[in-house]
Each structure stands twice: as C-alpha cells, then as structure tokens.
Biopython code that builds the backbone (N, CA, C, O; Angstrom):
import numpy as np
from Bio.PDB.StructureBuilder import StructureBuilder

atoms = [
    (1, "UNK", "N", (-8.868, -5.730, 7.265)),
    (1, "UNK", "CA", (-8.121, -6.928, 7.604)),
    (1, "UNK", "C", (-9.022, -8.148, 7.725)),
    (1, "UNK", "O", (-8.534, -9.266, 7.890)),
    (2, "UNK", "N", (-10.322, -7.946, 7.645)),
    (2, "UNK", "CA", (-11.248, -9.064, 7.793)),
    (2, "UNK", "C", (-10.978, -10.166, 6.776)),
    (2, "UNK", "O", (-11.130, -11.345, 7.094)),
    (3, "UNK", "N", (-10.582, -9.806, 5.565)),
    (3, "UNK", "CA", (-10.322, -10.820, 4.550)),
    (3, "UNK", "C", (-8.824, -11.126, 4.388)),
    (3, "UNK", "O", (-8.439, -11.859, 3.478)),
    (4, "UNK", "N", (-7.985, -10.570, 5.262)),
    (4, "UNK", "CA", (-6.546, -10.853, 5.287)),
    (4, "UNK", "C", (-5.862, -10.574, 3.950)),
    (4, "UNK", "O", (-5.020, -11.352, 3.502)),
    (5, "UNK", "N", (-6.232, -9.451, 3.313)),
    (5, "UNK", "CA", (-5.597, -9.041, 2.069)),
    (5, "UNK", "C", (-5.207, -7.573, 2.134)),
    (5, "UNK", "O", (-5.692, -6.813, 2.972)),
    (6, "UNK", "N", (-4.319, -7.200, 1.225)),
    (6, "UNK", "CA", (-3.865, -5.822, 1.124)),
    (6, "UNK", "C", (-3.901, -5.398, -0.336)),
    (6, "UNK", "O", (-3.480, -6.148, -1.217)),
    (7, "UNK", "N", (-4.404, -4.199, -0.591)),
    (7, "UNK", "CA", (-4.402, -3.582, -1.916)),
    (7, "UNK", "C", (-3.967, -2.141, -1.744)),
    (7, "UNK", "O", (-4.051, -1.590, -0.647)),
    (8, "UNK", "N", (-3.498, -1.522, -2.830)),
    (8, "UNK", "CA", (-3.282, -0.077, -2.787)),
    (8, "UNK", "C", (-3.826, 0.548, -4.053)),
    (8, "UNK", "O", (-3.831, -0.068, -5.119)),
    (9, "UNK", "N", (-4.286, 1.787, -3.917)),
    (9, "UNK", "CA", (-4.840, 2.551, -5.024)),
    (9, "UNK", "C", (-3.866, 3.655, -5.393)),
    (9, "UNK", "O", (-3.229, 4.250, -4.524)),
    (10, "UNK", "N", (-3.753, 3.925, -6.696)),
    (10, "UNK", "CA", (-2.880, 4.991, -7.177)),
    (10, "UNK", "C", (-3.618, 5.784, -8.251)),
    (10, "UNK", "O", (-4.347, 5.221, -9.067)),
    (11, "UNK", "N", (-3.419, 7.083, -8.234)),
    (11, "UNK", "CA", (-3.902, 7.953, -9.298)),
    (11, "UNK", "C", (-2.718, 8.246, -10.207)),
    (11, "UNK", "O", (-1.690, 8.746, -9.750)),
    (12, "UNK", "N", (-2.857, 7.936, -11.492)),
    (12, "UNK", "CA", (-1.783, 8.129, -12.461)),
    (12, "UNK", "C", (-2.236, 9.207, -13.435)),
    (12, "UNK", "O", (-3.215, 9.031, -14.160)),
    (13, "UNK", "N", (-1.515, 10.327, -13.444)),
    (13, "UNK", "CA", (-1.873, 11.463, -14.291)),
    (13, "UNK", "C", (-0.891, 11.599, -15.449)),
    (13, "UNK", "O", (0.325, 11.579, -15.258)),
    (14, "UNK", "N", (-1.440, 11.737, -16.646)),
    (14, "UNK", "CA", (-0.649, 11.946, -17.853)),
    (14, "UNK", "C", (-0.859, 13.390, -18.295)),
    (14, "UNK", "O", (-1.950, 13.748, -18.738)),
    (15, "UNK", "N", (0.165, 14.215, -18.180)),
    (15, "UNK", "CA", (0.056, 15.625, -18.574)),
    (15, "UNK", "C", (0.526, 15.860, -20.005)),
    (15, "UNK", "O", (0.509, 16.992, -20.488)),
    (16, "UNK", "N", (0.945, 14.796, -20.681)),
    (16, "UNK", "CA", (1.445, 14.957, -22.052)),
    (16, "UNK", "C", (0.292, 14.994, -23.054)),
    (16, "UNK", "O", (-0.863, 14.750, -22.707)),
    (17, "UNK", "N", (0.629, 15.301, -24.288)),
    (17, "UNK", "CA", (-0.356, 15.411, -25.351)),
    (17, "UNK", "C", (-0.659, 14.107, -26.071)),
    (17, "UNK", "O", (-1.419, 14.104, -27.040)),
    (18, "UNK", "N", (-0.077, 12.991, -25.616)),
    (18, "UNK", "CA", (-0.384, 11.693, -26.218)),
    (18, "UNK", "C", (-0.526, 10.643, -25.121)),
    (18, "UNK", "O", (-0.035, 10.824, -24.007)),
    (19, "UNK", "N", (-1.198, 9.550, -25.447)),
    (19, "UNK", "CA", (-1.399, 8.512, -24.435)),
    (19, "UNK", "C", (-0.057, 7.901, -24.038)),
    (19, "UNK", "O", (0.879, 7.870, -24.838)),
    (20, "UNK", "N", (0.031, 7.422, -22.821)),
    (20, "UNK", "CA", (1.246, 6.814, -22.282)),
    (20, "UNK", "C", (0.893, 5.516, -21.571)),
    (20, "UNK", "O", (-0.159, 5.400, -20.943)),
    (21, "UNK", "N", (1.779, 4.556, -21.681)),
    (21, "UNK", "CA", (1.660, 3.328, -20.914)),
    (21, "UNK", "C", (2.536, 3.476, -19.678)),
    (21, "UNK", "O", (3.718, 3.806, -19.779)),
    (22, "UNK", "N", (1.949, 3.229, -18.513)),
    (22, "UNK", "CA", (2.644, 3.393, -17.240)),
    (22, "UNK", "C", (2.634, 2.057, -16.505)),
    (22, "UNK", "O", (1.598, 1.398, -16.402)),
    (23, "UNK", "N", (3.792, 1.670, -15.998)),
    (23, "UNK", "CA", (3.902, 0.453, -15.204)),
    (23, "UNK", "C", (4.196, 0.830, -13.761)),
    (23, "UNK", "O", (5.150, 1.552, -13.474)),
    (24, "UNK", "N", (3.355, 0.324, -12.855)),
    (24, "UNK", "CA", (3.536, 0.547, -11.416)),
    (24, "UNK", "C", (4.107, -0.707, -10.785)),
    (24, "UNK", "O", (3.637, -1.814, -11.051)),
    (25, "UNK", "N", (5.124, -0.535, -9.946)),
    (25, "UNK", "CA", (5.638, -1.626, -9.128)),
    (25, "UNK", "C", (5.718, -1.115, -7.694)),
    (25, "UNK", "O", (5.995, 0.061, -7.458)),
    (26, "UNK", "N", (5.477, -1.998, -6.756)),
    (26, "UNK", "CA", (5.510, -1.590, -5.356)),
    (26, "UNK", "C", (6.249, -2.592, -4.504)),
    (26, "UNK", "O", (6.304, -3.781, -4.820)),
    (27, "UNK", "N", (6.819, -2.100, -3.415)),
    (27, "UNK", "CA", (7.473, -2.966, -2.439)),
    (27, "UNK", "C", (7.044, -2.546, -1.043)),
    (27, "UNK", "O", (6.732, -1.381, -0.796)),
    (28, "UNK", "N", (7.035, -3.499, -0.151)),
    (28, "UNK", "CA", (6.698, -3.256, 1.249)),
    (28, "UNK", "C", (7.944, -3.432, 2.105)),
    (28, "UNK", "O", (8.791, -4.280, 1.825)),
    (29, "UNK", "N", (8.043, -2.618, 3.154)),
    (29, "UNK", "CA", (9.162, -2.713, 4.090)),
    (29, "UNK", "C", (8.681, -2.279, 5.467)),
    (29, "UNK", "O", (7.660, -1.602, 5.590)),
    (30, "UNK", "N", (9.410, -2.665, 6.490)),
    (30, "UNK", "CA", (9.068, -2.232, 7.842)),
    (30, "UNK", "C", (9.556, -0.810, 8.050)),
    (30, "UNK", "O", (10.528, -0.372, 7.435)),
    (31, "UNK", "N", (8.859, -0.095, 8.934)),
    (31, "UNK", "CA", (9.195, 1.311, 9.159)),
    (31, "UNK", "C", (9.690, 1.554, 10.584)),
    (31, "UNK", "O", (9.754, 2.697, 11.038)),
    (32, "UNK", "N", (10.030, 0.502, 11.271)),
    (32, "UNK", "CA", (10.693, 0.617, 12.576)),
    (32, "UNK", "C", (11.612, -0.585, 12.709)),
    (32, "UNK", "O", (12.004, -1.161, 11.695)),
    (33, "UNK", "N", (11.957, -0.970, 13.887)),
    (33, "UNK", "CA", (12.951, -2.032, 14.060)),
    (33, "UNK", "C", (12.381, -3.442, 13.917)),
    (33, "UNK", "O", (13.138, -4.412, 13.951)),
    (34, "UNK", "N", (11.073, -3.576, 13.758)),
    (34, "UNK", "CA", (10.479, -4.900, 13.605)),
    (34, "UNK", "C", (10.525, -5.306, 12.135)),
    (34, "UNK", "O", (10.205, -4.504, 11.258)),
    (35, "UNK", "N", (10.916, -6.532, 11.870)),
    (35, "UNK", "CA", (11.012, -7.029, 10.502)),
    (35, "UNK", "C", (9.907, -8.043, 10.241)),
    (35, "UNK", "O", (9.605, -8.878, 11.095)),
    (36, "UNK", "N", (9.306, -7.967, 9.057)),
    (36, "UNK", "CA", (8.272, -8.914, 8.660)),
    (36, "UNK", "C", (8.654, -9.527, 7.322)),
    (36, "UNK", "O", (9.431, -8.950, 6.561)),
    (37, "UNK", "N", (8.106, -10.689, 7.044)),
    (37, "UNK", "CA", (8.279, -11.344, 5.756)),
    (37, "UNK", "C", (7.115, -10.913, 4.860)),
    (37, "UNK", "O", (6.104, -11.608, 4.759)),
    (38, "UNK", "N", (7.275, -9.758, 4.215)),
    (38, "UNK", "CA", (6.189, -9.157, 3.447)),
    (38, "UNK", "C", (5.885, -9.925, 2.173)),
    (38, "UNK", "O", (6.772, -10.537, 1.580)),
    (39, "UNK", "N", (4.615, -9.889, 1.751)),
    (39, "UNK", "CA", (4.275, -10.502, 0.464)),
    (39, "UNK", "C", (4.806, -9.651, -0.691)),
    (39, "UNK", "O", (4.970, -8.439, -0.555)),
    (40, "UNK", "N", (5.069, -10.287, -1.811)),
    (40, "UNK", "CA", (5.470, -9.560, -3.020)),
    (40, "UNK", "C", (4.226, -8.908, -3.611)),
    (40, "UNK", "O", (3.152, -9.509, -3.635)),
    (41, "UNK", "N", (4.378, -7.687, -4.082)),
    (41, "UNK", "CA", (3.271, -6.983, -4.716)),
    (41, "UNK", "C", (3.365, -7.146, -6.228)),
    (41, "UNK", "O", (4.452, -7.046, -6.796)),
    (42, "UNK", "N", (2.233, -7.396, -6.882)),
    (42, "UNK", "CA", (2.278, -7.524, -8.338)),
    (42, "UNK", "C", (2.471, -6.162, -8.993)),
    (42, "UNK", "O", (2.118, -5.133, -8.416)),
    (43, "UNK", "N", (3.029, -6.159, -10.189)),
    (43, "UNK", "CA", (3.096, -4.934, -10.972)),
    (43, "UNK", "C", (1.779, -4.756, -11.718)),
    (43, "UNK", "O", (0.999, -5.698, -11.861)),
    (44, "UNK", "N", (1.548, -3.559, -12.182)),
    (44, "UNK", "CA", (0.328, -3.291, -12.945)),
    (44, "UNK", "C", (0.659, -2.280, -14.025)),
    (44, "UNK", "O", (1.307, -1.268, -13.759)),
    (45, "UNK", "N", (0.211, -2.554, -15.254)),
    (45, "UNK", "CA", (0.440, -1.661, -16.382)),
    (45, "UNK", "C", (-0.897, -1.115, -16.848)),
    (45, "UNK", "O", (-1.876, -1.850, -16.970)),
    (46, "UNK", "N", (-0.923, 0.188, -17.107)),
    (46, "UNK", "CA", (-2.152, 0.861, -17.529)),
    (46, "UNK", "C", (-1.798, 1.867, -18.613)),
    (46, "UNK", "O", (-0.725, 2.469, -18.589)),
    (47, "UNK", "N", (-2.706, 2.044, -19.560)),
    (47, "UNK", "CA", (-2.539, 3.087, -20.571)),
    (47, "UNK", "C", (-3.413, 4.263, -20.170)),
    (47, "UNK", "O", (-4.608, 4.110, -19.920)),
    (48, "UNK", "N", (-2.795, 5.450, -20.111)),
    (48, "UNK", "CA", (-3.492, 6.662, -19.681)),
    (48, "UNK", "C", (-3.586, 7.605, -20.879)),
    (48, "UNK", "O", (-2.576, 7.939, -21.499)),
    (49, "UNK", "N", (-4.803, 8.028, -21.196)),
    (49, "UNK", "CA", (-5.023, 8.930, -22.323)),
    (49, "UNK", "C", (-4.344, 10.275, -22.066)),
    (49, "UNK", "O", (-4.044, 10.623, -20.924)),
    (50, "UNK", "N", (-4.109, 11.017, -23.133)),
    (50, "UNK", "CA", (-3.499, 12.346, -23.020)),
    (50, "UNK", "C", (-4.328, 13.239, -22.105)),
    (50, "UNK", "O", (-5.558, 13.230, -22.161)),
    (51, "UNK", "N", (-3.650, 14.003, -21.267)),
    (51, "UNK", "CA", (-4.285, 14.956, -20.348)),
    (51, "UNK", "C", (-5.376, 14.297, -19.501)),
    (51, "UNK", "O", (-6.443, 14.877, -19.301)),
    (52, "UNK", "N", (-5.111, 13.095, -19.006)),
    (52, "UNK", "CA", (-6.098, 12.345, -18.229)),
    (52, "UNK", "C", (-5.461, 11.749, -16.983)),
    (52, "UNK", "O", (-4.239, 11.710, -16.832)),
    (53, "UNK", "N", (-6.331, 11.291, -16.103)),
    (53, "UNK", "CA", (-5.912, 10.594, -14.895)),
    (53, "UNK", "C", (-6.626, 9.248, -14.840)),
    (53, "UNK", "O", (-7.829, 9.166, -15.090)),
    (54, "UNK", "N", (-5.885, 8.203, -14.516)),
    (54, "UNK", "CA", (-6.453, 6.861, -14.350)),
    (54, "UNK", "C", (-6.316, 6.455, -12.888)),
    (54, "UNK", "O", (-5.275, 6.672, -12.269)),
    (55, "UNK", "N", (-7.370, 5.869, -12.348)),
    (55, "UNK", "CA", (-7.333, 5.316, -10.996)),
    (55, "UNK", "C", (-6.994, 3.834, -11.126)),
    (55, "UNK", "O", (-7.661, 3.096, -11.851)),
    (56, "UNK", "N", (-5.952, 3.407, -10.417)),
    (56, "UNK", "CA", (-5.436, 2.044, -10.545)),
    (56, "UNK", "C", (-5.442, 1.383, -9.172)),
    (56, "UNK", "O", (-4.998, 1.978, -8.190)),
    (57, "UNK", "N", (-5.947, 0.147, -9.105)),
    (57, "UNK", "CA", (-5.871, -0.658, -7.886)),
    (57, "UNK", "C", (-4.901, -1.800, -8.129)),
    (57, "UNK", "O", (-5.020, -2.527, -9.116)),
    (58, "UNK", "N", (-3.944, -1.958, -7.229)),
    (58, "UNK", "CA", (-2.963, -3.038, -7.309)),
    (58, "UNK", "C", (-3.249, -3.999, -6.164)),
    (58, "UNK", "O", (-3.327, -3.584, -5.008)),
    (59, "UNK", "N", (-3.402, -5.258, -6.472)),
    (59, "UNK", "CA", (-3.737, -6.258, -5.470)),
    (59, "UNK", "C", (-5.139, -6.769, -5.740)),
    (59, "UNK", "O", (-5.727, -6.455, -6.775)),
    (60, "UNK", "N", (-5.666, -7.538, -4.839)),
    (60, "UNK", "CA", (-5.160, -7.784, -3.494)),
    (60, "UNK", "C", (-4.094, -8.884, -3.445)),
    (60, "UNK", "O", (-4.004, -9.744, -4.320)),
    (61, "UNK", "N", (-3.305, -8.812, -2.391)),
    (61, "UNK", "CA", (-2.346, -9.872, -2.072)),
    (61, "UNK", "C", (-2.671, -10.368, -0.668)),
    (61, "UNK", "O", (-3.201, -9.628, 0.160)),
    (62, "UNK", "N", (-2.348, -11.616, -0.420)),
    (62, "UNK", "CA", (-2.604, -12.192, 0.907)),
    (62, "UNK", "C", (-1.737, -11.506, 1.950)),
    (62, "UNK", "O", (-0.541, -11.306, 1.739)),
    (63, "UNK", "N", (-2.341, -11.146, 3.074)),
    (63, "UNK", "CA", (-1.623, -10.560, 4.202)),
    (63, "UNK", "C", (-1.701, -11.567, 5.341)),
    (63, "UNK", "O", (-2.673, -11.586, 6.096)),
    (64, "UNK", "N", (-0.678, -12.402, 5.460)),
    (64, "UNK", "CA", (-0.659, -13.481, 6.451)),
    (64, "UNK", "C", (0.332, -13.205, 7.574)),
    (64, "UNK", "O", (0.933, -14.133, 8.115)),
    (65, "UNK", "N", (0.507, -11.922, 7.931)),
    (65, "UNK", "CA", (1.512, -11.576, 8.938)),
    (65, "UNK", "C", (0.954, -11.552, 10.353)),
    (65, "UNK", "O", (1.704, -11.335, 11.305)),
    (66, "UNK", "N", (-0.329, -11.767, 10.508)),
    (66, "UNK", "CA", (-0.924, -11.876, 11.830)),
    (66, "UNK", "C", (-1.091, -10.554, 12.557)),
    (66, "UNK", "O", (-0.712, -9.495, 12.057)),
    (67, "UNK", "N", (-1.658, -10.640, 13.733)),
    (67, "UNK", "CA", (-1.990, -9.440, 14.505)),
    (67, "UNK", "C", (-0.760, -8.679, 14.993)),
    (67, "UNK", "O", (-0.876, -7.507, 15.350)),
    (68, "UNK", "N", (0.407, -9.305, 15.018)),
    (68, "UNK", "CA", (1.606, -8.567, 15.434)),
    (68, "UNK", "C", (1.987, -7.502, 14.411)),
    (68, "UNK", "O", (2.773, -6.606, 14.719)),
    (69, "UNK", "N", (1.442, -7.586, 13.198)),
    (69, "UNK", "CA", (1.725, -6.588, 12.170)),
    (69, "UNK", "C", (0.738, -5.418, 12.207)),
    (69, "UNK", "O", (0.882, -4.464, 11.443)),
    (70, "UNK", "N", (-0.253, -5.485, 13.082)),
    (70, "UNK", "CA", (-1.264, -4.431, 13.166)),
    (70, "UNK", "C", (-0.751, -3.266, 13.991)),
    (70, "UNK", "O", (0.165, -3.416, 14.800)),
    (71, "UNK", "N", (-1.342, -2.120, 13.779)),
    (71, "UNK", "CA", (-1.120, -0.949, 14.621)),
    (71, "UNK", "C", (-2.235, -0.936, 15.644)),
    (71, "UNK", "O", (-3.410, -1.011, 15.286)),
    (72, "UNK", "N", (-1.880, -0.841, 16.903)),
    (72, "UNK", "CA", (-2.878, -0.788, 17.963)),
    (72, "UNK", "C", (-2.644, 0.468, 18.788)),
    (72, "UNK", "O", (-1.499, 0.795, 19.101)),
    (73, "UNK", "N", (-3.696, 1.168, 19.139)),
    (73, "UNK", "CA", (-3.500, 2.284, 20.074)),
    (73, "UNK", "C", (-3.051, 1.698, 21.419)),
    (73, "UNK", "O", (-3.524, 0.637, 21.825)),
    (74, "UNK", "N", (-2.169, 2.370, 22.082)),
    (74, "UNK", "CA", (-1.631, 1.863, 23.347)),
    (74, "UNK", "C", (-2.555, 2.236, 24.509)),
    (74, "UNK", "O", (-2.131, 2.828, 25.501)),
    (75, "UNK", "N", (-3.828, 1.872, 24.353)),
    (75, "UNK", "CA", (-4.834, 2.122, 25.392)),
    (75, "UNK", "C", (-5.590, 0.821, 25.586)),
    (75, "UNK", "O", (-6.177, 0.347, 24.613)),
    (76, "UNK", "N", (-5.626, 0.216, 26.734)),
    (76, "UNK", "CA", (-4.919, 0.689, 27.915)),
    (76, "UNK", "C", (-3.410, 0.506, 27.755)),
    (76, "UNK", "O", (-2.952, -0.309, 26.954)),
    (77, "UNK", "N", (-2.663, 1.261, 28.513)),
    (77, "UNK", "CA", (-1.212, 1.301, 28.425)),
    (77, "UNK", "C", (-0.629, -0.090, 28.611)),
    (77, "UNK", "O", (-0.979, -0.804, 29.550)),
    (78, "UNK", "N", (0.266, -0.463, 27.702)),
    (78, "UNK", "CA", (1.015, -1.721, 27.810)),
    (78, "UNK", "C", (2.488, -1.392, 27.757)),
    (78, "UNK", "O", (2.955, -0.778, 26.798)),
    (79, "UNK", "N", (3.205, -1.782, 28.751)),
    (79, "UNK", "CA", (4.635, -1.539, 28.807)),
    (79, "UNK", "C", (5.326, -2.249, 27.649)),
    (79, "UNK", "O", (5.001, -3.394, 27.335)),
    (80, "UNK", "N", (6.287, -1.563, 27.011)),
    (80, "UNK", "CA", (7.049, -2.162, 25.931)),
    (80, "UNK", "C", (6.353, -2.150, 24.580)),
    (80, "UNK", "O", (6.886, -2.689, 23.610)),
    (81, "UNK", "N", (5.177, -1.548, 24.496)),
    (81, "UNK", "CA", (4.439, -1.516, 23.238)),
    (81, "UNK", "C", (5.177, -0.703, 22.184)),
    (81, "UNK", "O", (5.739, 0.348, 22.490)),
    (82, "UNK", "N", (5.177, -1.184, 20.944)),
    (82, "UNK", "CA", (5.718, -0.448, 19.798)),
    (82, "UNK", "C", (4.690, -0.519, 18.679)),
    (82, "UNK", "O", (4.215, -1.598, 18.327)),
    (83, "UNK", "N", (4.355, 0.632, 18.129)),
    (83, "UNK", "CA", (3.465, 0.662, 16.973)),
    (83, "UNK", "C", (4.130, -0.066, 15.815)),
    (83, "UNK", "O", (5.359, -0.106, 15.741)),
    (84, "UNK", "N", (3.351, -0.638, 14.917)),
    (84, "UNK", "CA", (3.888, -1.390, 13.786)),
    (84, "UNK", "C", (3.571, -0.686, 12.464)),
    (84, "UNK", "O", (2.718, -1.146, 11.706)),
    (85, "UNK", "N", (4.254, 0.427, 12.186)),
    (85, "UNK", "CA", (4.042, 1.064, 10.893)),
    (85, "UNK", "C", (4.789, 0.309, 9.788)),
    (85, "UNK", "O", (5.794, -0.357, 10.038)),
    (86, "UNK", "N", (4.283, 0.428, 8.587)),
    (86, "UNK", "CA", (4.869, -0.212, 7.416)),
    (86, "UNK", "C", (5.117, 0.862, 6.369)),
    (86, "UNK", "O", (4.607, 1.976, 6.491)),
    (87, "UNK", "N", (5.894, 0.540, 5.343)),
    (87, "UNK", "CA", (6.180, 1.505, 4.289)),
    (87, "UNK", "C", (5.927, 0.848, 2.932)),
    (87, "UNK", "O", (6.430, -0.236, 2.636)),
    (88, "UNK", "N", (5.125, 1.549, 2.115)),
    (88, "UNK", "CA", (4.878, 1.154, 0.739)),
    (88, "UNK", "C", (5.656, 2.098, -0.161)),
    (88, "UNK", "O", (5.456, 3.311, -0.109)),
    (89, "UNK", "N", (6.541, 1.554, -0.984)),
    (89, "UNK", "CA", (7.274, 2.347, -1.975)),
    (89, "UNK", "C", (6.732, 1.982, -3.343)),
    (89, "UNK", "O", (6.670, 0.807, -3.704)),
    (90, "UNK", "N", (6.336, 3.005, -4.107)),
    (90, "UNK", "CA", (5.756, 2.791, -5.431)),
    (90, "UNK", "C", (6.657, 3.438, -6.473)),
    (90, "UNK", "O", (7.077, 4.586, -6.325)),
    (91, "UNK", "N", (6.947, 2.686, -7.524)),
    (91, "UNK", "CA", (7.753, 3.182, -8.641)),
    (91, "UNK", "C", (6.886, 3.150, -9.890)),
    (91, "UNK", "O", (6.285, 2.123, -10.206)),
    (92, "UNK", "N", (6.819, 4.268, -10.600)),
    (92, "UNK", "CA", (6.079, 4.352, -11.857)),
    (92, "UNK", "C", (7.064, 4.623, -12.978)),
    (92, "UNK", "O", (7.925, 5.496, -12.857)),
    (93, "UNK", "N", (6.941, 3.879, -14.069)),
    (93, "UNK", "CA", (7.785, 4.129, -15.235)),
    (93, "UNK", "C", (6.904, 4.168, -16.479)),
    (93, "UNK", "O", (5.999, 3.349, -16.641)),
    (94, "UNK", "N", (7.181, 5.130, -17.354)),
    (94, "UNK", "CA", (6.382, 5.302, -18.557)),
    (94, "UNK", "C", (7.084, 4.712, -19.767)),
    (94, "UNK", "O", (8.281, 4.428, -19.732)),
    (95, "UNK", "N", (6.326, 4.533, -20.832)),
    (95, "UNK", "CA", (6.885, 3.970, -22.051)),
    (95, "UNK", "C", (7.874, 4.910, -22.739)),
    (95, "UNK", "O", (8.589, 4.489, -23.648)),
    (96, "UNK", "N", (7.925, 6.184, -22.319)),
    (96, "UNK", "CA", (8.912, 7.106, -22.905)),
    (96, "UNK", "C", (10.102, 7.349, -21.975)),
    (96, "UNK", "O", (10.888, 8.271, -22.197)),
    (97, "UNK", "N", (10.236, 6.511, -20.921)),
    (97, "UNK", "CA", (11.423, 6.556, -20.077)),
    (97, "UNK", "C", (11.345, 7.413, -18.829)),
    (97, "UNK", "O", (12.309, 7.451, -18.064)),
    (98, "UNK", "N", (10.243, 8.099, -18.591)),
    (98, "UNK", "CA", (10.119, 8.896, -17.373)),
    (98, "UNK", "C", (9.783, 7.990, -16.186)),
    (98, "UNK", "O", (9.115, 6.966, -16.332)),
    (99, "UNK", "N", (10.261, 8.390, -15.018)),
    (99, "UNK", "CA", (9.980, 7.624, -13.804)),
    (99, "UNK", "C", (9.545, 8.558, -12.683)),
    (99, "UNK", "O", (9.815, 9.759, -12.699)),
    (100, "UNK", "N", (8.868, 7.969, -11.721)),
    (100, "UNK", "CA", (8.444, 8.699, -10.527)),
    (100, "UNK", "C", (8.408, 7.718, -9.374)),
    (100, "UNK", "O", (8.013, 6.565, -9.542)),
    (101, "UNK", "N", (8.824, 8.178, -8.195)),
    (101, "UNK", "CA", (8.831, 7.333, -7.005)),
    (101, "UNK", "C", (8.110, 8.041, -5.871)),
    (101, "UNK", "O", (8.187, 9.261, -5.729)),
    (102, "UNK", "N", (7.414, 7.258, -5.073)),
    (102, "UNK", "CA", (6.732, 7.795, -3.900)),
    (102, "UNK", "C", (6.782, 6.740, -2.801)),
    (102, "UNK", "O", (6.841, 5.542, -3.076)),
    (103, "UNK", "N", (6.759, 7.201, -1.558)),
    (103, "UNK", "CA", (6.803, 6.308, -0.408)),
    (103, "UNK", "C", (5.735, 6.734, 0.585)),
    (103, "UNK", "O", (5.558, 7.924, 0.844)),
    (104, "UNK", "N", (5.023, 5.757, 1.140)),
    (104, "UNK", "CA", (3.910, 6.037, 2.051)),
    (104, "UNK", "C", (4.038, 5.180, 3.301)),
    (104, "UNK", "O", (4.218, 3.964, 3.228)),
    (105, "UNK", "N", (3.943, 5.831, 4.431)),
    (105, "UNK", "CA", (3.950, 5.134, 5.717)),
    (105, "UNK", "C", (2.501, 4.833, 6.078)),
    (105, "UNK", "O", (1.636, 5.700, 5.959)),
    (106, "UNK", "N", (2.234, 3.599, 6.522)),
    (106, "UNK", "CA", (0.861, 3.240, 6.867)),
    (106, "UNK", "C", (0.836, 2.217, 7.992)),
    (106, "UNK", "O", (1.844, 1.588, 8.313)),
    (107, "UNK", "N", (-0.304, 2.076, 8.561)),
    (107, "UNK", "CA", (-0.577, 1.060, 9.565)),
    (107, "UNK", "C", (-2.058, 0.757, 9.506)),
    (107, "UNK", "O", (-2.818, 1.501, 8.886)),
    (108, "UNK", "N", (-2.474, -0.304, 10.130)),
    (108, "UNK", "CA", (-3.890, -0.622, 10.152)),
    (108, "UNK", "C", (-4.212, -1.372, 11.416)),
    (108, "UNK", "O", (-3.349, -1.936, 12.089)),
    (109, "UNK", "N", (-5.481, -1.355, 11.707)),
    (109, "UNK", "CA", (-5.954, -2.069, 12.884)),
    (109, "UNK", "C", (-7.342, -2.584, 12.593)),
    (109, "UNK", "O", (-8.009, -2.137, 11.660)),
    (110, "UNK", "N", (-7.759, -3.512, 13.389)),
    (110, "UNK", "CA", (-9.082, -4.091, 13.253)),
    (110, "UNK", "C", (-9.816, -3.886, 14.563)),
    (110, "UNK", "O", (-9.285, -4.167, 15.637)),
    (111, "UNK", "N", (-11.032, -3.397, 14.467)),
    (111, "UNK", "CA", (-11.855, -3.222, 15.662)),
    (111, "UNK", "C", (-13.209, -3.849, 15.413)),
    (111, "UNK", "O", (-13.615, -4.055, 14.269)),
    (112, "UNK", "N", (-13.887, -4.144, 16.474)),
    (112, "UNK", "CA", (-15.251, -4.652, 16.374)),
    (112, "UNK", "C", (-16.041, -4.115, 17.558)),
    (112, "UNK", "O", (-15.479, -3.706, 18.574)),
    (113, "UNK", "N", (-17.315, -4.128, 17.402)),
    (113, "UNK", "CA", (-18.199, -3.649, 18.462)),
    (113, "UNK", "C", (-19.315, -4.656, 18.619)),
    (113, "UNK", "O", (-19.921, -5.094, 17.641)),
    (114, "UNK", "N", (-19.576, -5.015, 19.851)),
    (114, "UNK", "CA", (-20.644, -5.957, 20.139)),
    (114, "UNK", "C", (-21.719, -5.252, 20.956)),
    (114, "UNK", "O", (-21.432, -4.550, 21.925)),
    (115, "UNK", "N", (-22.923, -5.453, 20.552)),
    (115, "UNK", "CA", (-24.059, -4.888, 21.289)),
    (115, "UNK", "C", (-24.669, -5.978, 22.147)),
    (115, "UNK", "O", (-24.939, -7.085, 21.682)),
    (116, "UNK", "N", (-24.876, -5.647, 23.377)),
    (116, "UNK", "CA", (-25.520, -6.614, 24.290)),
    (116, "UNK", "C", (-26.980, -6.237, 24.434)),
    (116, "UNK", "O", (-27.337, -5.061, 24.489)),
    (117, "UNK", "N", (-27.787, -7.228, 24.491)),
    (117, "UNK", "CA", (-29.229, -6.995, 24.688)),
    (117, "UNK", "C", (-29.642, -7.368, 26.072)),
    (117, "UNK", "O", (-30.815, -7.241, 26.422)),
]
sb = StructureBuilder()
sb.init_structure("model")
sb.init_model(0)
sb.init_chain("A")
sb.init_seg("    ")
for serial, (resi, resn, name, xyz) in enumerate(atoms, 1):
    if name == "N":
        sb.init_residue(resn, " ", resi, " ")
    sb.init_atom(name, np.array(xyz, "f"), 0.0, 1.0, " ", f" {name:<3s}", serial, name[0])
structure = sb.get_structure()
C-alpha cells in the first residue's frame, strides 16, 4: 500500500494443442456490508502457447480508498471494529469461446517498525 496501487497476478494455462488468445477482465466488490467506490480494473489479453502456462500481471491501478479500506487486526480491541475484506472476480475468455471464472477474497494492511537508538 506504500505506493497506493493494486495489481493482481494470474496464471493462465492452455491445455490444448494449439496456441490460444485469452482475455482477462476483473472486477472489485466489497465482501461485507461496507461499500467502496472501487477503481475499474483494466482488461489484459495474452497469447498462450500450446501446453503452456503464462504468468500475467494486471494493473497497477490507483487505490485511493484510504485506510478505512484496509484490514487491521483488532488488537488492541476496538469496539465496533469490522474487518474490511474485498472480493476480486476474474473472468477469462478464450478466442475459441471457452470461459472460466474465479473469485478471491482478500484484504491488506500496512505496518511499519521503528527502531529507537
């Protein structure tokens, strides 16, 4: 979170005998009762050789939702605290019409440590 951006990585595997073009699209949503104005995620298209796997990074996009969007451990205990999980939904579509969908719940936090002399 130091640079206020978000990216996601995907492994795209082609089990067919010929190369395929795969387009990834992603959306962000809240995973509890808190709503955020999420940034739009760009799509990404990659060609994957036959019987191969490609590693794809999508982003970065600006994450300007502030510290209220972070996940914080509730230590020390704070009354009324709610974790802020988010959900990334990824849709993959191939040039031959196949599709695949996956959804991932995530959260993040920022910590720092200061050494005193």
